[in-house]
C-alpha positions in Angstrom: -16.1 16.7 44.7 -14.5 14.1 42.3 -11.7 11.8 43.4 -8.4 13.7 43.7 -6.4 11.3 41.6 -8.5 11.1 38.5 -7.0 14.1 36.8 -3.4 13.0 37.6 -4.2 9.5 36.1 -5.7 11.2 33.0 -2.5 13.1 32.6 -0.5 9.9 33.1 -2.6 8.2 30.3 -2.0 11.2 28.0 1.8 11.1 28.7 1.9 7.4 27.9 -0.1 7.8 24.8 2.1 10.7 23.6 5.2 8.5 24.2 3.7 5.6 22.2 2.9 8.0 19.3 6.3 9.7 19.5 8.0 6.3 19.4 5.9 5.2 16.4 4.4 2.3 18.4 0.8 3.6 17.7 -0.7 5.6 14.9 -3.9 7.6 14.3 -5.9 4.4 13.9 -5.6 3.8 17.6 -7.3 7.2 18.2 -10.1 6.3 15.8 -10.6 3.1 17.8 -10.8 5.1 21.0 -13.5 7.4 19.4 -15.7 4.3 19.0 -15.8 3.8 22.8 -18.6 5.5 24.7 -20.7 5.0 27.8 -22.6 2.1 26.2 -19.4 0.2 25.6 -16.8 1.6 28.1 -14.4 -1.3 27.6 -14.6 -1.4 23.8 -10.9 -0.6 23.1 -9.5 -3.0 25.7 -11.9 -5.7 24.4 -10.8 -5.2 20.8 -7.1 -5.1 21.8 -7.4 -8.2 23.9 -8.9 -10.1 20.9 -5.9 -8.7 18.9 -3.5 -10.1 21.5 -5.2 -13.5 21.6 -5.1 -13.8 17.8 -1.6 -12.4 17.5 -0.2 -14.9 19.9 -1.6 -17.7 17.8 -0.1 -16.2 14.7 3.3 -15.8 16.4 3.2 -19.5 17.5 2.3 -20.5 14.0 5.1 -18.4 12.5 7.7 -19.8 14.9 6.5 -23.3 14.3 6.9 -22.9 10.6 10.4 -21.5 10.9 11.5 -24.2 13.3 10.4 -27.0 11.0 13.6 -28.2 9.2 11.5 -29.3 6.3 9.7 -26.0 5.9 9.6 -24.5 2.4 6.1 -23.1 2.1 6.9 -19.4 2.4 3.4 -18.6 0.9 1.8 -20.0 4.0 4.0 -17.8 6.1 3.0 -14.8 4.0 -0.7 -15.6 4.7 0.0 -15.5 8.5 1.9 -12.2 8.0 -0.9 -10.7 6.0 -3.4 -11.5 8.8 -1.0 -10.1 11.4 -0.4 -6.9 9.4 -4.2 -6.4 8.9 -5.1 -6.8 12.5 -2.1 -4.7 13.6 -3.2 -1.9 11.3 -6.8 -2.1 12.5 -5.7 -1.3 16.1 -3.0 1.2 15.1 0.0 -1.0 16.1 2.3 0.8 13.6 5.7 -0.6 14.6 4.3 -4.2 14.7 2.8 -3.7 11.3 6.1 -2.3 9.9 8.0 -5.3 11.2 5.4 -7.6 9.5 6.1 -5.8 6.2 9.8 -6.4 6.5 9.2 -10.0 7.6 6.9 -10.5 4.6 9.6 -9.2 2.3 12.1 -11.7 3.7 9.5 -14.5 3.2 8.9 -13.5 -0.4 12.6 -13.9 -1.0 12.5 -17.3 0.8 15.1 -15.9 3.1 14.9 -18.2 6.2 17.6 -16.4 8.2 16.0 -13.0 7.4 12.6 -14.5 8.5 14.1 -15.7 11.8 15.6 -12.2 12.5 12.3 -10.6 11.6 10.4 -13.0 13.9 12.6 -12.2 16.8 12.1 -8.5 16.2 8.3 -9.0 15.7 8.1 -10.8 19.1 10.0 -8.0 20.8 7.8 -5.3 19.2 4.7 -7.2 20.1 5.7 -7.7 23.7 6.5 -4.0 24.1 3.2 -3.1 22.6 1.3 -5.5 24.8 3.1 -4.3 28.0 2.5 -0.7 27.2 -1.2 -1.1 26.3 -1.8 -3.2 29.4 -0.2 -0.4 31.4 -2.4 2.1 29.6 -5.6 0.1 30.4 -4.6 -0.3 34.0 -4.1 3.4 34.4 -7.5 3.9 32.7 -9.2 1.6 35.1 -7.6 3.4 38.0 -8.8 6.7 36.6 -12.3 5.4 36.2 -12.4 4.2 39.8 -10.8 7.5 41.1 -13.4 9.5 39.1 -16.2 7.6 40.7 -15.0 8.2 44.2 -16.7 11.1 45.8 -15.6 12.7 49.0 -18.0 14.5 51.3 -17.4 18.3 51.5 -15.2 19.3 54.4 -17.3 20.5 57.3 -16.1 23.0 59.7 -16.2 21.8 63.3 -19.0 23.3 65.3 -17.9 24.6 68.7 -19.6 22.5 71.3 -19.8 24.0 74.7 
């Protein structure tokens, strides 16, 4: 008999994913990424997403650094960072983060520093929400895997001993 909690945890994962899709946080690209995961690479999605997080944090630091520099005027450099962020966000299905990048890029193309600052704040919020929710999803998935691996011995009826 499989672990009792595995099905409940699978249902929790499905509810969380449904919420993230309903909110527009994720899109179908995330599902395509999940389809690439199999027994030979059981942590594929979390590994790809963790690389995304690592690179995204560097990009966010660079964007913030550019905007905090009083002498900053190279909005093309900012656009380059945003293009990287949009591409990597699209590749994992991070739809809302990608959409904020599009708005951020529009502000940078207009050399709108105040608009860029507002967009950066929104981008950081969306990124943090995505990161927290995907970490939650991966934690539930790890718990489900552990619960599915637990096997309970069949219940034995006590034998009447004289």
